[in-house]
Each structure stands twice: as structure tokens, then as C-alpha cells.
VMD Tcl script that builds the backbone (N, CA, C; Angstrom):
set m [mol new atoms 201]
animate dup $m
set s [atomselect $m all]
$s set {name element resname resid chain x y z} {
  {N N MET 1 A 0.666 -17.986 -20.627}
  {CA C MET 1 A -0.082 -18.158 -21.887}
  {C C MET 1 A -1.098 -17.022 -21.869}
  {N N CYS 2 A -1.817 -16.447 -20.758}
  {CA C CYS 2 A -2.602 -15.264 -20.457}
  {C C CYS 2 A -2.009 -14.149 -20.470}
  {N N GLU 3 A -0.530 -13.910 -20.359}
  {CA C GLU 3 A 0.065 -12.923 -20.484}
  {C C GLU 3 A 0.499 -12.542 -21.584}
  {N N SER 4 A 0.344 -11.049 -22.248}
  {CA C SER 4 A 1.097 -10.786 -23.582}
  {C C SER 4 A 1.813 -9.540 -23.243}
  {N N ASP 5 A 2.757 -9.334 -24.190}
  {CA C ASP 5 A 3.281 -7.714 -24.420}
  {C C ASP 5 A 3.668 -7.335 -25.949}
  {N N PRO 6 A 2.643 -6.518 -26.047}
  {CA C PRO 6 A 1.969 -5.727 -25.384}
  {C C PRO 6 A 0.325 -6.138 -25.493}
  {N N PRO 7 A -0.034 -5.602 -23.876}
  {CA C PRO 7 A -1.277 -6.307 -23.556}
  {C C PRO 7 A -2.580 -6.733 -24.592}
  {N N LEU 8 A -3.086 -7.142 -24.756}
  {CA C LEU 8 A -4.380 -7.727 -25.469}
  {C C LEU 8 A -5.323 -7.212 -24.841}
  {N N ALA 9 A -6.423 -6.998 -26.129}
  {CA C ALA 9 A -8.165 -6.498 -24.910}
  {C C ALA 9 A -8.713 -7.609 -24.537}
  {N N GLU 10 A -8.390 -8.862 -25.308}
  {CA C GLU 10 A -8.687 -10.069 -24.232}
  {C C GLU 10 A -7.762 -11.254 -24.196}
  {N N PRO 11 A -7.400 -11.829 -23.062}
  {CA C PRO 11 A -6.310 -12.864 -22.878}
  {C C PRO 11 A -6.421 -13.869 -23.898}
  {N N MET 12 A -5.202 -14.369 -24.197}
  {CA C MET 12 A -5.392 -15.414 -25.040}
  {C C MET 12 A -5.792 -16.857 -24.943}
  {N N CYS 13 A -5.768 -17.128 -23.549}
  {CA C CYS 13 A -7.001 -18.160 -22.873}
  {C C CYS 13 A -8.204 -17.974 -23.245}
  {N N VAL 14 A -8.585 -16.885 -23.199}
  {CA C VAL 14 A -10.226 -16.578 -23.238}
  {C C VAL 14 A -10.419 -16.746 -24.835}
  {N N GLN 15 A -9.287 -16.269 -25.879}
  {CA C GLN 15 A -9.547 -16.204 -26.926}
  {C C GLN 15 A -9.206 -17.832 -27.752}
  {N N TRP 16 A -8.528 -18.453 -27.240}
  {CA C TRP 16 A -8.921 -19.608 -27.761}
  {C C TRP 16 A -9.124 -20.830 -26.850}
  {N N CYS 17 A -10.165 -20.535 -26.190}
  {CA C CYS 17 A -10.494 -21.582 -25.199}
  {C C CYS 17 A -11.741 -21.982 -26.017}
  {N N LEU 18 A -11.806 -23.345 -26.994}
  {CA C LEU 18 A -12.730 -23.560 -27.755}
  {C C LEU 18 A -14.380 -23.810 -27.187}
  {N N ALA 19 A -14.049 -24.616 -25.836}
  {CA C ALA 19 A -15.636 -24.545 -25.463}
  {C C ALA 19 A -16.316 -23.407 -25.070}
  {N N ASP 20 A -15.554 -22.402 -24.854}
  {CA C ASP 20 A -16.251 -21.048 -24.397}
  {C C ASP 20 A -16.541 -21.127 -22.732}
  {N N ALA 21 A -15.344 -21.691 -22.344}
  {CA C ALA 21 A -15.639 -22.024 -20.739}
  {C C ALA 21 A -15.086 -20.659 -20.094}
  {N N LEU 22 A -14.408 -20.094 -20.601}
  {CA C LEU 22 A -13.416 -18.722 -19.922}
  {C C LEU 22 A -14.304 -17.599 -20.589}
  {N N THR 23 A -14.587 -16.576 -19.525}
  {CA C THR 23 A -14.836 -15.521 -20.051}
  {C C THR 23 A -13.717 -14.212 -19.238}
  {N N TYR 24 A -13.718 -13.143 -20.290}
  {CA C TYR 24 A -13.161 -12.351 -19.637}
  {C C TYR 24 A -13.838 -10.842 -19.280}
  {N N GLU 25 A -13.870 -10.341 -18.145}
  {CA C GLU 25 A -14.448 -9.034 -17.728}
  {C C GLU 25 A -13.188 -8.254 -16.810}
  {N N GLU 26 A -13.464 -7.038 -17.554}
  {CA C GLU 26 A -12.816 -6.171 -16.025}
  {C C GLU 26 A -13.797 -5.061 -15.039}
  {N N ARG 27 A -13.035 -4.812 -14.379}
  {CA C ARG 27 A -13.379 -4.463 -13.214}
  {C C ARG 27 A -12.958 -3.548 -12.638}
  {N N GLU 28 A -13.679 -2.533 -11.997}
  {CA C GLU 28 A -13.225 -1.373 -11.390}
  {C C GLU 28 A -13.721 -1.256 -10.005}
  {N N GLU 29 A -12.355 -1.491 -8.675}
  {CA C GLU 29 A -12.789 -1.583 -7.534}
  {C C GLU 29 A -11.902 -0.227 -6.783}
  {N N GLU 30 A -13.087 0.549 -6.321}
  {CA C GLU 30 A -12.599 1.609 -5.065}
  {C C GLU 30 A -11.978 1.167 -4.193}
  {N N VAL 31 A -10.874 1.498 -4.258}
  {CA C VAL 31 A -10.020 1.252 -2.632}
  {C C VAL 31 A -9.800 2.764 -2.664}
  {N N GLU 32 A -9.555 2.567 -0.912}
  {CA C GLU 32 A -9.504 4.017 -0.247}
  {C C GLU 32 A -7.505 3.922 -0.369}
  {N N GLU 33 A -7.308 5.187 -0.695}
  {CA C GLU 33 A -5.806 5.457 -0.818}
  {C C GLU 33 A -5.557 5.273 0.852}
  {N N GLU 34 A -4.363 4.403 1.059}
  {CA C GLU 34 A -3.694 4.952 2.732}
  {C C GLU 34 A -2.546 5.614 2.238}
  {N N VAL 35 A -2.765 6.512 3.535}
  {CA C VAL 35 A -2.021 7.400 3.740}
  {C C VAL 35 A -0.349 7.091 4.154}
  {N N LYS 36 A 0.592 7.149 3.346}
  {CA C LYS 36 A 1.833 6.617 3.736}
  {C C LYS 36 A 2.556 7.607 4.466}
  {N N LEU 37 A 3.032 6.663 5.829}
  {CA C LEU 37 A 3.611 7.485 6.612}
  {C C LEU 37 A 4.960 7.565 6.540}
  {N N GLU 38 A 5.922 8.595 6.934}
  {CA C GLU 38 A 7.322 8.635 6.410}
  {C C GLU 38 A 7.747 7.384 7.581}
  {N N ASP 39 A 9.165 7.359 7.510}
  {CA C ASP 39 A 9.537 6.799 8.883}
  {C C ASP 39 A 9.866 7.264 10.167}
  {N N MET 40 A 10.497 8.615 10.078}
  {CA C MET 40 A 10.094 9.320 11.162}
  {C C MET 40 A 8.751 9.423 11.752}
  {N N GLU 41 A 7.806 9.631 11.042}
  {CA C GLU 41 A 6.261 9.607 11.730}
  {C C GLU 41 A 6.007 7.972 12.038}
  {N N ILE 42 A 6.332 7.126 11.250}
  {CA C ILE 42 A 6.174 5.569 12.177}
  {C C ILE 42 A 6.917 5.473 13.371}
  {N N GLY 43 A 8.221 5.949 13.281}
  {CA C GLY 43 A 9.182 5.820 14.429}
  {C C GLY 43 A 8.292 6.568 16.237}
  {N N LEU 44 A 8.434 7.778 15.565}
  {CA C LEU 44 A 7.312 8.550 16.284}
  {C C LEU 44 A 6.190 8.210 17.390}
  {N N GLU 45 A 5.006 7.457 16.107}
  {CA C GLU 45 A 4.045 6.609 16.746}
  {C C GLU 45 A 4.727 5.593 17.308}
  {N N SER 46 A 5.339 4.880 17.152}
  {CA C SER 46 A 5.848 3.732 17.705}
  {C C SER 46 A 6.019 4.360 19.222}
  {N N MET 47 A 6.964 5.011 19.467}
  {CA C MET 47 A 7.510 5.701 20.736}
  {C C MET 47 A 6.051 6.112 21.775}
  {N N VAL 48 A 5.313 7.021 20.789}
  {CA C VAL 48 A 4.106 7.738 21.608}
  {C C VAL 48 A 3.470 6.300 22.009}
  {N N ASP 49 A 3.331 5.234 21.404}
  {CA C ASP 49 A 2.428 3.794 21.563}
  {C C ASP 49 A 3.052 3.595 23.197}
  {N N LYS 50 A 4.341 3.577 23.014}
  {CA C LYS 50 A 5.098 2.526 23.933}
  {C C LYS 50 A 5.074 3.718 25.210}
  {N N TYR 51 A 5.391 4.876 25.325}
  {CA C TYR 51 A 5.838 5.694 26.350}
  {C C TYR 51 A 4.897 6.336 26.507}
  {N N GLY 52 A 4.400 6.638 26.017}
  {CA C GLY 52 A 3.236 7.926 26.201}
  {C C GLY 52 A 3.542 9.334 25.284}
  {N N LEU 53 A 2.392 10.222 24.737}
  {CA C LEU 53 A 3.237 11.195 24.233}
  {C C LEU 53 A 3.742 12.163 25.310}
  {N N GLN 54 A 3.309 12.508 26.189}
  {CA C GLN 54 A 4.043 13.466 26.943}
  {C C GLN 54 A 5.596 13.062 27.192}
  {N N LYS 55 A 6.023 11.645 27.662}
  {CA C LYS 55 A 7.548 11.396 27.729}
  {C C LYS 55 A 8.044 11.644 26.412}
  {N N VAL 56 A 7.411 11.313 25.454}
  {CA C VAL 56 A 8.148 11.768 24.062}
  {C C VAL 56 A 8.642 13.133 23.715}
  {N N ILE 57 A 7.476 13.849 24.276}
  {CA C ILE 57 A 7.411 15.404 24.156}
  {C C ILE 57 A 8.614 15.955 25.012}
  {N N ASP 58 A 8.977 15.545 26.299}
  {CA C ASP 58 A 9.460 15.663 26.899}
  {C C ASP 58 A 10.923 15.782 26.777}
  {N N THR 59 A 11.529 14.226 26.170}
  {CA C THR 59 A 12.682 13.653 25.829}
  {C C THR 59 A 12.834 14.448 24.551}
  {N N ILE 60 A 12.019 14.870 23.545}
  {CA C ILE 60 A 12.717 15.772 22.639}
  {C C ILE 60 A 12.769 17.264 22.972}
  {N N ALA 61 A 12.254 17.386 23.820}
  {CA C ALA 61 A 12.279 19.148 24.414}
  {C C ALA 61 A 14.191 19.166 25.062}
  {N N ARG 62 A 14.092 17.908 25.806}
  {CA C ARG 62 A 15.549 17.787 26.595}
  {C C ARG 62 A 16.762 17.869 25.538}
  {N N ILE 63 A 16.497 17.048 24.500}
  {CA C ILE 63 A 17.615 16.595 23.907}
  {C C ILE 63 A 17.590 18.089 22.703}
  {N N SER 64 A 16.800 18.956 22.441}
  {CA C SER 64 A 16.710 19.968 21.480}
  {C C SER 64 A 17.572 21.056 22.204}
  {N N THR 65 A 17.378 20.937 23.734}
  {CA C THR 65 A 18.035 22.107 24.014}
  {C C THR 65 A 19.700 21.562 24.463}
  {N N LYS 66 A 19.951 20.572 24.410}
  {CA C LYS 66 A 21.330 20.154 24.466}
  {C C LYS 66 A 22.010 20.790 23.143}
  {N N GLU 67 A 21.400 20.919 22.134}
  {CA C GLU 67 A 22.444 21.097 20.811}
  {C C GLU 67 A 22.311 22.687 20.751}
}
mol reanalyze $m
mol bondsrecalc $m
mol representation Tube
mol addrep $m
């Protein structure tokens, strides 16, 4: 009952409440945007956490010289 398509200025449940027990107030909260990492970055971070940065760098260097 509180949702409508198209959205109303005030939800129906607030409009029809005869006891005036419901109020409607919009508020804005500032949210810090989280940086989305790509799958590769997440995987690399995980490997660095597990094996250490130098080991990951050495492995990538070794793999890149094979090709």
C-alpha cells in the first residue's frame, strides 16, 4: 500500500492514516562512494595478501618472459 507507480509525493499509507500517526519525511544522507575494484585487482590483492608483493611480482615477471 505504501508503494505506487508513479511515485506519489507522499505514500498512500501516510495520506490515509486517520489518526495522523504516520508522517513522511525525506532525508538525504551523504554516503562515501566505494571504489569498485575489478576482478583482476581483487585477485591480485588477495594474492599479495597471501604470498607477499615480491613473490607476486617475481611470478608475473617469470610468466611474462615465457610468452
